[in-house]
Structure formats: C-alpha cells, structure tokens
N, C-alpha and C positions, 0 to 999 in steps of 0.2 A: 560959692559952690556948695550945694547941699549933699551931704553924705549920709547914707542910712547907717543905723547901728551895726548891721551885718557887715557892711563894707569896712567900717572902722575896725571891727573885730577881725575881719579877714586880713586887713593891713597889718595889724598887730601880730597876728599869727604868722604871717609871712616873715616878718622881721625876726620873730622868735625862732622860727624854723631854720633861718640862715645864720643865727648867732651861735657859732660853735668855737670861736677862737679863745679857748680858755683851758688852763691846765687841768681843771677838775671835770672836764667834759666826760660824760658817760653816754655812749651811743644808745644803750637800752632806755635810759631815762628820757633822753632827747626824743627818740622815736615814739615813746609812749605819749609824750606831750603833743607831738604832731598828730597822733591818732586821736587823742582827746579833743584837740581843736577841730579835727575833721568831724567827729561825732557832734560836737556842739554847733558848728556852723551848718551842718546838713541835717540836723535832727535825725541822725542815723541811730539804729539800734546798737551797733558796735562797729569797730573798725580795727584793722591790724596791718602790720607791715612785715613782709617777708623779704629778708635780704638773701640774695642769690649770688653764688660764685661758681663759675664754670658750669652753669646750668643746673646746679644743685642748691637747694635751700640750705642756708647755713645758720640762720637765726630767725626767731619770730618775736615780734613785739605787738602788744595789743593795748587798746584803750582801757582806761580804768573801768568804764561802764561795760558790764558783761564780759569781763576780761577772759574768763575761762572758756566761754563760748567762742570768742574770736580766736583764741589760741588753738582750740580743738579744730576749728574750721580751716585755719591756716595749715596745721599739720596734716590734715586729711587730703591736702592737695599734692602729696608726693607722687600720685599717679596721674595728676592733671587737675587743673582748676583755673579760675580767672587770673590768679597771680602769675602762674607760670606762663599762661597764654600772653599776658600783657608784657612780661619780661622778655619772652622769646620774640615777640613782634616789635617791641619798643613802642607800642601804641596802646591807647586805652581799650579796655573791653567794656562796651557800653552796657547799660542796665539790662539785665536778663532775668526773666522769671525762673525761680528755682524749680517750680513744678514743670514748666515747659522744658527746661534743660534736663530734668530727671527723666521725663517721658521720652525724650530724644536720646537717652543714654549718654548725654554729654556730662563729663566729670561725674561718673556714677557714685564713687565713694563720697566725694565732697557734697553732692546734692542730697544724698541719703542722710548725711549728718545735718545738713542745713535744714531739711524738712523736720527732723526730730526737734530742732530748736525753734520751729515756727518762723524761720527766715523766709520772707516773701521774695526778695530780690537782692541782687548784688551787682557790683561793678568793680573794676580794678583799673588803676592807672600806674604807669611805670615811674619808678624813681630814677630819673635820668639827668645827666649833665652833659650836654652835647653828645659825644659818642660813648660816654661812660654810663653803663646801666648798673645800678646797685640792687635793684629788686622791684617790688611793687607794693602799692597801697591798696588794700581790699576794703571796700565799704559795704556794709550790710544795711539795707534800707527797709522800712516797713511797708512801702508800697512801690509799685512801678510808676513811672511818669504817666501823665494823662495821655500823652502821645509818644510813640516810639521815636527815638532820636534819629535824625538823618544820618546817612553814612559819613564816614570820615572823609576829609578832603583828599583829592588825588595828589599824586606826587608833583603835579604841575603847579600846585598851590591852591589857594582859595581859603574861605573863611571856615573855621571849624564849626561843625553843625551839631555837636553833642549837646545834651541838656546842660543847663547851667550848673547842676550839681556835679557833673563830671568835670567841668572846667574848674570849679572851685577846688575839687580834690586834686586835679592835676597841678594847679598853682601851688598847693601845699606840698605836693610830692616833689615838684621841681625845686622849691625852696629848701626842702629837706635834703635833696641830693646836692645842692650847692653847699649846704652846711657840712655834709659828710665829706665832700671833696676838699673843701677849704680846711677842715680839721685834719685830714690826712696830710695835706701839704704842710700845714702848720707844724704837725708833729715830726714830719720828715726834716724840716728846717731846724726845729728845736733839737732833734737828735744830732744832726750834723753840727750844729753850733756847739753842743756839749762835747762832741768828739774832738772838734778843733780846739776848744778851750782846754780839754784834758791833754791833748798833744802838746799844746803850747806850755802848759804848766809842767808837763813831764820834761820838756826840753829845758825849761828854766831850772828845774831841780838838778838835772844832769850837769848843766853848766856850772851851777853853784857848787856841786860836789867836786867837779874837776878843779875848780878854783881853790877850794879848801885843801884838797890833797896836794896840788901843785905848790901851794904856799907852805904847807907843813913839810913836804918832802924836798923842797927846793929843786923841783923838776919842771919841765915844760907841761903846759896844760894837756898837750896831746899824749904825753907819756902817762899822765894821771888818768886820762880817758881809757888808754889801753889797759891799765890795771883794773879799772872799773869793769870794763867789758869782759876781760878774762875771768875776773871773779864771778861775774854774773853767769857766764857760760859754764864755768867749772861747777857751780852750785845749782845750775839750772833755775836761775831766778830772773825775773824781768829786770832790765837795766835800771828802770825808774825806781824799782823797789830797793835796789842796792844803793842808788844815789840818795834816796830818802834815809836809808840807814846810816850813810856817811854823814849826812847833815845832822841827824839826830844823835850821832856818835854811838850808834847801836852796833857797830862793827869796828874792831880795832885795826890799826894800821898794819900790824904784823900779819894778820890774816889776808889783808888786801895785797900786801907785797909778796906774800907767799904764793900768790897766784901767778907770779911771773913765770913765764914759760907756757908751752902749748897746753890747752885743756885736754882731757882724756880722749875726746873724739878726734883730736888732731887738727881742729880748726884753729886759725889764728885769732 
C-alpha cells in the first residue's frame, strides 16, 4: 500500500498529539506542538488553540510560526470568533473569508485584527473527546478553498463534507483532546496512588511507634496508641508526626506519659 509523505507525517503527528502519559508533560508545550504540526501539514500562516472552561477562555497556545499574531487573534475573540463558535456548537466552523465576515459584522473585533495582519481566511475545529469539550483549534490560511465546503452532515448521519484541510485539523484536534483527557486521568490516578501510599506508610509508622512504646513501657499496644493519640491532640500535632518522632527518639517517654489524662479540649 502506497502512502504519501503527508499521510505519514499526519500519522506521526496524531501519535504525538495523543502521547501525554508522562510525568514531565506540559500542556502549553504539547498544544504548541499540535499547532505547529497543523501549520506544517496545512501550509497555514499560523494556528492556535484556545482552551475553554465554563464558556470562558482560560488559556491560549499558538504555533511557533507567527506566534504573536496567532495569540493576538485568539485573545481578540472574547466577544466572539470562530473558536468560541466551534466550542459552543461542538462542530467545525468551515473556512470563511475574513473580508466577508467583517463586512457582515460577524466577529467585528476579531476580523478587524485579522485584516490588520493580512489574514485571508480562517476556520476552527473543536477539541473534543466524546462529550467532553476542551476548546478549539483555530487555523489561519492564506487562501480560501477553490470551492466552498458542503454543509455539515445531518444528525441522521452521513459522510462529512468539509474540505480535507478541515478534516486534517479535526483529526489533530481529536488526538490532542484524547491526549489531554488521558493525561488528566493519568494524573488523577497518580495522585490517588500517592495518597494511598502515604496513608499506608503513615499507618506503618504509627504501628511501629506503638510497638516500640509498648515494649519499652511493658504495656499493651492499645495503651501505647492511646498515649500517642493524647500527646498528638494535646500538642495539636498530626499523629503520624508524633509516631515519626517516637521512631526517631525525638520525643522522650516522660513527655508522652505525661499526656495521660484528657486533653485541654476535653476529648478522649
């Protein structure tokens, strides 16, 4: 089977966009690479990604090429633009002439700034993973397609009719969304794992401290635990911290045994 160079580059870009399961992952760097691949594959002037939360833009990332232009155009969409339209609908905004949009008073602030930078046309696609929308990828192209793209498929189904450039951008955006969602899940599990490990380690330290005190004092482990707990409450310290002090012999037995009796707040 023969594959074109562009197809191979797209395949590599999709793998890169979804590869986010790493501790050193940085969302800004990752989304800049996605924007760079979009510019390279589509021969676009520049591109950028707007992340949106609760209907408001929360961050902007742009391609290395004409980065400042892309960031300015993304930020100018706070009153409306292709990114917000795509995010709100969950569908691509097909290629549109900046001059036509400006004449129709569509996205006035955005189109005014785009004209200043000689941007001819733009389109946007959503960053989505099933029902989760993260934002939108905005692409700025030097020309409009030779023919206007057909309308989007109906809810009943059908083959997408957008120009191939939009489909390539959507594939990259989908892969980026998968990467973002996978990294969020990965970090949640890593955090939970660390919390469980710390809880287990804390429990081991407390049991070790109980055993050391019980052996030194010649009492039951439960009685040693009561002394640990009362000392912790009296001095308003975490129980695990007191246990570590006992293990390290950083607190003397007399101080621990002096905690016998109810703490100042009256709790047992």
